[in-house]
C-alpha positions in Angstrom: -33.7 -33.4 88.3 -30.3 -34.7 87.1 -31.7 -38.2 86.8 -34.5 -37.1 84.6 -32.2 -35.0 82.4 -29.9 -37.9 81.8 -32.6 -40.5 81.0 -34.4 -38.2 78.6 -31.2 -36.7 77.0 -32.2 -33.1 77.6 -30.6 -30.4 79.7 -31.2 -29.8 83.4 -32.8 -26.4 82.5 -35.3 -28.1 80.1 -36.4 -30.5 82.8 -36.9 -27.6 85.2 -39.0 -25.7 82.7 -41.2 -28.7 81.9 -41.7 -29.6 85.6 -42.5 -26.0 86.5 -44.9 -25.7 83.5 -43.2 -22.7 82.1 -45.6 -21.2 79.5 -43.0 -19.1 77.8 -40.6 -21.9 77.0 -40.5 -23.2 73.5 -40.0 -27.0 73.1 -42.0 -29.8 71.5 -44.8 -31.7 73.0 -42.7 -34.8 72.5 -40.0 -33.4 74.7 -42.6 -32.3 77.3 -44.2 -35.8 77.3 -40.9 -37.6 77.5 -39.8 -35.5 80.6 -43.2 -35.9 82.3 -43.3 -39.7 81.6 -39.7 -40.2 83.0 -40.5 -38.1 86.0 -43.5 -40.2 86.8 -41.5 -43.4 86.3 -38.9 -42.2 88.7 -41.5 -41.4 91.4 -41.5 -37.6 91.2 -44.7 -36.1 92.6 -45.9 -33.5 90.0 -48.3 -31.1 91.7 -49.9 -28.2 89.8 -48.1 -24.9 90.3 -49.9 -22.7 92.7 -49.5 -19.0 93.5 -46.7 -18.2 96.0 -48.0 -19.0 99.5 -48.4 -16.2 101.9 -46.3 -16.2 105.0 -46.4 -14.3 108.3 -42.7 -13.8 107.9 -42.0 -10.7 105.8 -38.5 -12.0 105.0 -39.3 -13.7 101.7 -36.4 -12.6 99.6 -33.2 -14.6 99.0 -30.4 -12.6 97.5 -28.3 -14.6 94.9 -25.0 -12.7 94.6 -22.8 -14.1 91.8 -19.5 -12.9 90.4 -20.3 -14.1 86.8 -23.4 -15.4 85.0 -22.9 -14.9 81.3 -19.4 -16.2 80.9 -20.2 -19.9 81.4 -23.2 -22.1 80.8 -23.0 -23.4 84.4 -24.2 -20.5 86.6 -27.6 -20.2 84.8 -28.4 -23.8 85.8 -27.3 -23.2 89.4 -29.8 -20.3 89.4 -32.6 -22.6 88.1 -32.1 -25.0 91.0 -31.9 -22.1 93.6 -35.0 -20.4 92.2 -37.0 -23.6 92.3 -36.0 -24.4 95.9 -36.8 -20.9 96.9 -40.2 -20.8 95.3 -41.1 -24.2 96.8 -40.6 -22.7 100.2 -42.5 -19.5 99.6 -39.5 -17.3 98.9 -38.4 -15.3 95.9 -34.9 -15.3 94.4 -33.2 -12.0 93.4 -30.1 -12.4 91.3 -27.2 -9.9 91.1 -24.1 -10.3 89.0 -21.1 -8.2 90.0 -18.5 -9.3 87.4 -16.2 -9.9 90.3 -16.0 -6.2 91.0 -15.7 -5.5 94.8 -17.2 -2.0 94.4 -20.2 -3.3 92.6 -20.6 -6.1 95.2 -20.5 -3.6 98.0 -23.0 -1.3 96.4 -25.4 -4.3 95.9 -25.1 -5.3 99.5 -25.6 -1.8 100.8 -28.8 -1.5 98.8 -30.4 -4.9 99.4 -29.4 -5.7 103.0 -31.2 -2.6 104.3 -34.5 -4.2 103.3 -36.5 -6.0 106.0 -37.6 -8.5 103.4 -34.2 -10.2 103.0 -34.2 -13.7 104.3 -30.6 -14.6 103.5 -27.8 -14.7 100.8 -26.4 -17.2 98.4 -22.9 -16.1 97.6 -21.8 -17.8 94.3 -18.7 -18.0 92.1 -18.4 -19.2 88.5 -15.5 -21.5 89.3 -14.7 -23.3 92.6 -12.3 -21.2 94.7 -11.5 -19.9 98.1 -13.0 -16.4 98.8 -12.8 -13.6 101.3 -16.4 -12.6 102.1 -17.5 -9.0 102.4 -17.9 -8.0 106.1 -21.6 -7.3 105.6 -22.3 -10.9 105.1 -21.4 -11.7 108.7 -24.6 -10.0 109.7 -27.0 -12.0 107.5 -27.5 -15.8 107.0 -25.3 -16.8 104.1 -24.5 -20.0 102.3 -21.6 -20.3 99.8 -22.1 -21.9 96.4 -19.1 -23.2 94.4 -16.8 -21.5 96.9 -15.5 -21.6 100.4 -13.6 -19.6 103.0 -10.5 -20.6 105.1 -12.5 -19.8 108.3 -15.4 -22.1 107.6 -17.9 -19.7 109.1 -20.5 -20.5 106.5 -21.8 -23.7 104.9 -20.6 -24.2 101.3 -22.0 -26.3 98.5 -19.4 -27.4 96.0 -18.9 -30.1 93.3 -17.2 -33.4 94.3 -14.4 -33.0 91.7 -12.0 -35.6 93.1 -14.9 -38.2 93.0 -15.8 -37.1 89.5 -12.2 -37.6 88.2 -12.0 -40.9 89.9 -15.3 -42.2 88.4 -14.3 -41.1 84.9 -10.9 -42.8 85.0 -12.3 -45.9 86.7 -14.9 -46.2 84.0 -12.2 -46.2 81.3 -10.2 -48.8 83.3 -13.3 -51.0 83.6 -13.6 -50.7 79.8 -10.2 -52.3 79.5 -8.0 -49.2 78.9 -4.6 -49.0 80.5 -3.0 -46.1 78.6 -5.3 -43.3 79.5 -4.4 -39.8 78.4 -5.7 -36.9 80.5 -6.2 -33.3 79.2 -6.7 -31.0 82.2 -8.0 -27.5 82.6 -6.0 -24.6 83.9 -3.8 -26.2 86.6 -4.2 -23.5 89.1 -7.9 -23.9 89.4 -9.5 -26.1 92.1 -11.5 -28.1 89.6 -8.4 -29.0 87.6 -6.4 -29.9 90.6 -9.1 -32.1 92.0 -10.1 -33.8 88.8 -6.4 -34.7 88.2 -6.3 -36.0 91.8 -9.2 -38.3 91.0 -7.5 -39.5 87.8 -4.3 -40.3 89.8 -6.1 -42.1 92.6 -8.1 -44.3 90.2 -4.9 -45.3 88.5 -3.3 -46.1 91.9 -6.3 -48.1 93.0 -5.9 -50.2 89.8 -2.2 -50.7 90.6 -1.2 -48.7 87.6 1.7 -46.2 87.7 1.1 -42.5 87.0 2.7 -41.6 83.7 3.4 -37.8 83.5 3.7 -38.1 79.7 0.0 -39.0 79.5 -1.1 -35.6 81.0 -1.4 -32.2 79.4 -2.5 -28.9 81.0 -5.1 -27.1 78.9 -7.3 -24.1 79.3 -10.8 -25.6 79.0 -11.1 -24.6 75.3 -11.7 -26.9 72.3 -8.5 -25.6 70.8 -6.3 -26.9 73.5 -8.2 -30.2 73.4 -7.3 -30.4 69.7 -3.7 -29.5 70.1 -3.0 -31.7 73.2 -4.7 -34.7 71.5 -2.3 -34.3 68.6 0.6 -34.2 71.1 -0.6 -37.3 73.0 -1.0 -39.3 69.9 2.6 -38.5 68.9 3.8 -40.3 72.1 5.8 -43.5 71.4 3.0 -45.4 73.2 -0.1 -43.3 72.6 -3.2 -43.7 74.7 -6.2 -45.9 73.8 -8.5 -43.5 75.7 -8.4 -39.8 76.4 -10.2 -38.3 79.4 -10.8 -34.5 79.0 -11.6 -32.3 82.0 -14.5 -30.7 80.2 -16.7 -31.4 77.2 -15.3 -28.5 75.1 -11.8 -30.0 75.2 -13.3 -33.4 74.5 -14.9 -31.9 71.4 -11.4 -30.7 70.3 -10.0 -34.2 71.0 -12.6 -35.9 68.8 -11.8 -33.5 65.9 -8.1 -34.1 66.3 -8.5 -37.8 66.2 -10.6 -37.6 63.1 -7.9 -35.4 61.4 -5.3 -38.1 62.3 -7.5 -40.8 60.7 -8.5 -42.4 64.0 -12.1 -43.6 64.6 -13.9 -42.7 67.8 -14.4 -44.9 69.7 -13.2 -47.9 67.6 -9.5 -46.8 67.6 -9.4 -44.3 70.5 -12.1 -43.6 73.2 -12.9 -40.1 74.4 -14.6 -39.1 77.7 -15.7 -35.7 78.7 -16.8 -33.9 81.9 -19.7 -31.4 82.7 -22.4 -32.8 80.3 -22.9 -29.6 78.4 -25.6 -29.5 75.7 -22.9 -30.0 73.0 -22.2 -33.5 74.4 -25.4 -34.8 73.0 -24.7 -33.6 69.5 -21.1 -34.7 68.8 -20.4 -37.6 66.5 -20.3 -40.0 68.2 -22.3 -38.6 71.1 -20.0 -37.9 74.0 -19.9 -40.0 77.2 -19.3 -37.6 80.1 -19.5 -37.0 83.8 -22.3 -34.7 84.9 -21.5 -31.5 86.8 -24.7 -31.3 88.9 -25.3 -27.6 88.5 -29.1 -27.7 89.2 -28.6 -29.8 92.3 -25.9 -27.5 93.6 -28.2 -24.5 93.4 -31.1 -26.3 95.0 -28.9 -27.6 97.9 -27.6 -24.1 98.5 -31.0 -22.7 99.1 -32.3 -25.7 101.0 -29.2 -25.4 103.3 -29.9 -21.7 103.9 -33.6 -22.5 104.7 -32.6 -25.2 107.2 -30.0 -23.2 109.0 -32.3 -20.2 109.5 -35.0 -22.6 110.7 -32.6 -24.2 113.2 -31.5 -20.8 114.4 -35.1 -19.7 114.9 -35.8 -22.9 116.9 -32.8 -22.4 119.1 -31.1 -25.5 117.6 -27.4 -25.4 116.9 -26.3 -24.4 113.4 -23.5 -26.6 112.2 -21.7 -25.1 109.2 -20.4 -27.7 106.8 -19.0 -28.2 103.3 -21.3 -30.4 101.1 -19.7 -32.0 98.1 -22.2 -33.2 95.4 -21.3 -35.7 92.7 -23.0 -36.4 89.5 -23.5 -39.6 87.5 -21.4 -40.7 84.5 -23.5 -40.6 81.3 -22.7 -43.5 78.9 -23.2 -42.5 75.3 -21.1 -43.6 72.3 -17.6 -42.3 72.6 -16.0 -45.1 74.7 -15.2 -48.6 73.5 -15.1 -51.6 75.8 -11.8 -53.5 75.2 -12.1 -56.2 77.8 -14.8 -57.6 80.1 -15.3 -55.3 83.1 -14.4 -56.8 86.4 -14.4 -53.9 88.8 -17.4 -53.0 91.0 -20.2 -51.2 89.3 -20.3 -47.4 89.5 -23.0 -44.8 89.1 -23.7 -44.9 85.3 -26.9 -43.8 83.5 -27.3 -44.4 79.8 -29.3 -42.1 77.5 
């Protein structure tokens, strides 16, 4: 799904809607044809959608319990992947948003877990963090999405953020950049800590020292991307490339560079993270690392299905943490200064 989205230049949600033949979705025939053609070229088997298959197991409902859905573009795509995986296995997905309120969470669990139709639970958070699970979830098969516990009593599916930060920085290094600024998110969040760790390890692998003056802590907003870019460019030795920990801050960085009279990427390169829809519409279009939201949701449900199947067969259930990485999307915001000499990395152009 992620590969198709990147090669066609549309969102993961659009690919899902096309492949699932969603009749209510509004997009052009050209977009539909492009997605279907790319899917065919990549070897995807496109079977007609059929009614939900009947099953002798009355447990056909997967509960998707999320703290937030509307505050970020990412959870909706997680849900797309989870829904498609559930439907493909003859299950339905019921989504509940609790706004992080423990009382609402408990009321939802009290209401739904009493039903004999419940197959299991996907417990999801809007940003990656450690959680303390409600006691009720110890009595039902549960997989964690974008979160984890200290006990490790459930499998969890999370983004590979260290790898993402490393891939992004390595890409800029391969393009010949040696002064790479980094605008991070809120430093207390797991995603920010791990993307910074990836940035630092890539520099170390290239035998380059970590320069604290090249790093700024932001808050994921375009405003801090703008302000911190102005600050970075006032350094005595300013960066030739700026890696932003999300696309919104990269948008702010591009605007700040334009205000200062710099051309992107001719004078300064900018690289984002997440591959939000806006990344396709900046000028120039933003090169970025994909946060594989659809695949995260799909893996969560498929892990839940496999664990329940193993348990029913008397096989051991091994709980694990799965970290999923996404490709780097090469668009128009990074300039190659020197000939690349490092090993190739996972890059898809659109």
